[in-house]
C-alpha positions as CSV (number, residue, x, y, z in Angstrom):
1,X,64.2,61.3,119.6
2,X,65.4,64.8,120.0
3,X,67.6,66.9,117.8
4,X,70.6,68.6,119.3
5,X,73.7,70.5,118.1
6,X,77.3,69.6,118.9
7,X,79.8,72.4,119.6
8,X,81.1,72.2,116.0
9,X,77.5,73.0,114.7
10,X,76.7,69.5,113.5
11,X,73.2,68.4,114.4
12,X,72.4,64.9,115.6
13,X,69.5,63.0,117.1
14,X,69.5,61.3,120.4
15,X,67.1,59.0,122.1
16,X,65.7,61.0,125.0
17,X,64.7,57.8,126.9
18,X,68.5,57.0,127.3
19,X,69.4,60.2,129.0
20,X,70.7,59.7,132.6
21,X,71.9,63.2,133.4
22,X,72.1,66.7,131.9
23,X,74.5,69.2,133.5
24,X,76.0,72.6,132.7
25,X,79.8,72.5,133.3
26,X,79.6,75.3,131.8
27,X,78.8,73.6,128.5
28,X,75.7,71.4,128.5
29,X,76.8,67.8,129.0
30,X,74.5,64.8,128.5
31,X,75.3,61.4,129.9
32,X,73.4,58.4,128.6
33,X,72.6,55.3,130.7
34,X,75.5,53.5,128.9
35,X,78.0,56.1,130.0
36,X,78.4,57.8,126.6
37,X,78.7,61.6,126.9
38,X,77.7,64.4,124.5
39,X,78.5,68.1,124.8
40,X,75.9,70.3,123.1
41,X,75.2,73.9,122.4
42,X,71.6,73.9,123.8
43,X,71.1,74.9,127.3
44,X,70.2,72.4,130.0
45,X,66.7,73.8,130.1
46,X,66.3,73.5,126.4
47,X,67.4,69.8,126.5
48,X,65.0,69.1,129.3
49,X,62.1,70.9,127.5
50,X,62.9,68.8,124.3
51,X,62.9,65.6,126.3
52,X,59.6,66.4,128.0
53,X,58.0,67.3,124.7
54,X,59.3,64.0,123.2
55,X,57.8,62.0,126.1
56,X,54.5,63.8,125.8
57,X,54.4,63.0,122.1
58,X,55.2,59.3,122.7
59,X,52.5,59.0,125.3
60,X,49.9,60.7,123.1
61,X,50.3,57.9,120.5
62,X,49.8,55.0,123.0
63,X,46.2,53.6,123.2
């Protein structure tokens, strides 16, 4: 799970495993595998970095 910020400054958590695409249009837009869309304040690079860190953390806990 990664924490992100909506354009109205509310924070929320999203399951990074469900992210299909991340684009800058110019706002950062995240599309999940179910088609749900979120627009966030973080840059595309920041979202990708958070998703990578999340994946590394999950893999570190697996035997």
